[in-house]
C-alpha positions as CSV (number, residue, x, y, z in Angstrom):
1,X,104.8,87.9,81.9
2,X,103.8,84.2,82.2
3,X,101.4,82.5,79.9
4,X,99.4,79.4,80.5
5,X,96.8,77.4,78.6
6,X,93.3,76.4,79.7
7,X,93.1,72.6,79.4
8,X,90.2,70.6,77.9
9,X,89.1,69.9,81.6
10,X,89.1,73.7,82.2
11,X,92.2,73.6,84.4
12,X,95.0,76.1,84.5
13,X,98.5,75.5,85.8
14,X,100.1,78.3,87.7
15,X,103.6,78.9,86.4
16,X,106.4,77.8,88.8
17,X,108.0,81.2,89.3
18,X,104.6,82.6,90.4
19,X,103.9,79.7,92.7
20,X,107.3,80.1,94.4
21,X,107.1,83.9,94.6
22,X,103.6,83.8,96.2
23,X,104.4,80.7,98.4
24,X,101.4,78.8,97.0
25,X,100.8,75.3,98.3
26,X,99.0,72.3,96.8
27,X,95.4,72.1,97.9
28,X,95.2,75.8,98.6
29,X,91.8,77.4,97.7
30,X,91.4,80.4,95.5
31,X,88.6,82.9,94.8
32,X,87.8,84.0,91.3
33,X,86.8,87.7,91.0
34,X,85.3,88.8,87.7
35,X,86.2,92.3,86.6
36,X,84.6,93.0,83.2
37,X,86.2,90.6,80.7
38,X,89.0,89.8,83.1
39,X,89.5,87.3,86.0
40,X,91.4,88.0,89.2
41,X,92.6,84.9,91.0
42,X,93.0,85.5,94.7
43,X,94.5,83.0,97.1
44,X,92.4,82.4,100.2
45,X,94.4,82.8,103.4
46,X,93.8,81.2,106.8
47,X,93.1,83.4,109.8
48,X,96.5,82.4,111.2
49,X,98.2,84.0,108.2
50,X,96.7,87.3,109.2
51,X,98.1,87.2,112.8
52,X,100.4,90.1,113.3
53,X,99.6,91.8,110.0
54,X,99.1,95.2,111.7
55,X,102.1,94.9,114.0
56,X,103.9,98.2,114.1
57,X,100.9,100.2,112.6
58,X,100.8,103.8,113.7
59,X,97.5,104.2,115.6
60,X,98.2,107.7,116.9
61,X,96.0,109.3,114.3
62,X,93.2,106.7,114.6
63,X,89.7,108.0,113.9
64,X,86.3,106.5,114.8
65,X,82.9,107.7,113.6
66,X,82.3,110.0,116.6
67,X,84.7,112.6,115.2
68,X,82.3,113.1,112.2
69,X,79.3,113.9,114.4
70,X,80.2,117.5,114.9
71,X,80.4,118.0,111.1
72,X,77.3,115.9,110.3
73,X,74.8,116.2,113.2
74,X,72.2,114.3,111.4
75,X,74.4,111.2,111.9
76,X,74.3,111.6,115.7
77,X,72.2,109.1,117.6
78,X,68.8,110.5,118.5
79,X,68.0,110.8,122.2
80,X,65.7,108.2,123.6
81,X,62.3,109.2,125.0
82,X,61.7,107.9,128.5
83,X,58.3,106.2,128.9
């Protein structure tokens, strides 16, 4: 576990081993998520970094909302009335 200190200017340094392991870069933006009394620091990624993220995913058992309409008929779209 790495420990760091909040500076008088409210800045935090990310320990070197974490920066290297997560491939963080200078100038990179982060999002702070508050969870109770904890903070989660999440690096923002560019859209290019998500390219190919689902490559090789198994889509043979893909579902969409229409397979639920038999079980939950109230979710089915109502027929339109012709004027």
